[in-house]
N, C-alpha and C positions, 0 to 999 in steps of 0.2 A: 381363602377368606382372611381378611385382615383381622388383626387383634381387636380392633374397634367394633367390628360387626359381631365378632364372637362374644364380646362383653355385653352386647345388647340382648343376647339369648340367655345369659345367666339368670336373670330374674324369672324368665319364663320356665326354665328348667327347675329352679327352686320352687316356684309356684306349683308346678306339676307334681313334684315329689311330695310337698306338703299336702296338696289336695288329695293325692292318693292315700296318704297316711290317714288323714281325717276321715275320708270315705270309708276306709277299712274299720274305723272305730265306731261307726254308726251302728246302733242297735246293741252294743255291748253294755253289760251292767257295770256302770262306773263305780258302784258301791262295793262290788264283790272283790274281796282280797283272798286269794287261795291260801290255805294253810300248809306250811312245810311239814306239818306233823301228820298229814293224812297217810294212813298205812303204818304209823308208828304207835308204840305203846304210850299211854298216858305217862308223862314225866313223873319221876319220883318226887315225893313231897313229904313234909311233916307239917301238919296244920292242926289247930285245935278245933274240936267239934263245938258248934254253937250250943248244941243240946246238952252235952255231957261234960264239957271242958276237958275231955281226954285228948291226948295227942293221937292223931290218926295218920296213916300212911296209905300209899297206893294199894297195899295189901288188904286194906279194909273196904275197898271199893266193891260194888256189886259184881257178881260173877255171871250176870246175864246182860244183854244189851240195855243201855241206859243213856240218859242225857246228863251232861254236866252243864249247868246253867249259871252263868255269872250274873249277879244282880246286886243292887244296892238300894237302900232307902232314899238316897240322894238322886236316884235315876228316874226321871219322869216316864220314860218308855217302859221301865220295869213295872211301874204302877199299872200301866195299860196291859202289859203282858200277863201279870200275875193271875187274874181270874181264869185265863185260858190254861195256865199251868195247873191250877187247882182242878179244872175239868179233866186234864190229861191224867193227873194222879188218880182221880176217881175212876178213870177207865183202865187203870192198872199200869200206866207208864211209870217206869222207875226214873226218878229225878234226883240227881245229886246237886244240891245248891252250893254255890260258892259266894258267900257274902263278901263282896269285893270292895275294898277300901272303905269300910264302914265301921260304925261303932256297934259293939255287941248289944248294948241296951236298946238302941234304936231298932236294930234288926229283930230282937225278941218282941218288942212292942208291935212292930209292923206285922210280923207273922201271927201274933195273938189276935190282931184286929182283922187281918185279911185271910187267915187260914194258912196252913203249912202244907204245901204239896210235896215237900222233899223228904226222902227216906234218910238222907244224911245232909248235914249242912256244915261246910268247912269255912273257917274264918280266914280270909286272905286280907288282913288289915293293911299290910304294906304293898300288896299287889305283886308279890314275887311269883306266886303260882301263875297269875295272869300273864306276867312277862314270859314265863317258861312256855306258856301255851300260845303266846302271840296275841293276846287279847288287846283289842284296840279301844274297847269301851263296853259299857253294859247297856242293854243286855246282849250277851253273846252266848251261844250254845254250841256244844260239841256232842256229836253222836258217837258213842263208844260201843263196839261190838262185844260179844261174850268173851273174846280172847283178850280184851283190854286195849284194843287198837282203836285209834280215832279214825272214823270213816267219813265224817262230814263236819263242816263248820258252818254255822249260821250266825250272821251278824244282824242285830236288830231283834225286835220282838217276834216271838212265835205267835201266830194267830191261825184262825180257821183257813185263811187264804193260802198260807204257805205250809201248813201242817202236812198236807198230803205228800209233798215232796220230801219233807224231813222224815216223815214216818217210813217212807220207802227205804231209808238207810238204817232204820231201827230193826233190822231182821237178824 
């Protein structure tokens, strides 16, 4: 085969490779980003409590399974998610809220109006804790087991449709 004939097949080979790659991507959740922290303990931190103004650390976190929920008053999806979080709290689900890149007065006002589902609220005004956890935006929720290990990450609002999957990790 001459070089000229070989060069005619190069576009076909490239097309077949790209076609196979795109075919294998069909049906995959393009929004899901796995967390490198799955199976690892919640990173150490020092943050101020929204409720008490005390400095809290990872030692103050609950000793049973719980959710860490990143939210902010500036976040439209957080407004949609919040009533469902209130329902979960009423059902006994332990929620640790992280007020993410927000102002304290706005967060206090928001919780006073909408209800407070959180047993603890940490203020991550600069987003450092969010960076440590790999948060890409709010709302974002992590399931933590009784040993303090992150077992699941959920991006986006929690609602009745996805709660059954998330709840499965909360054992």
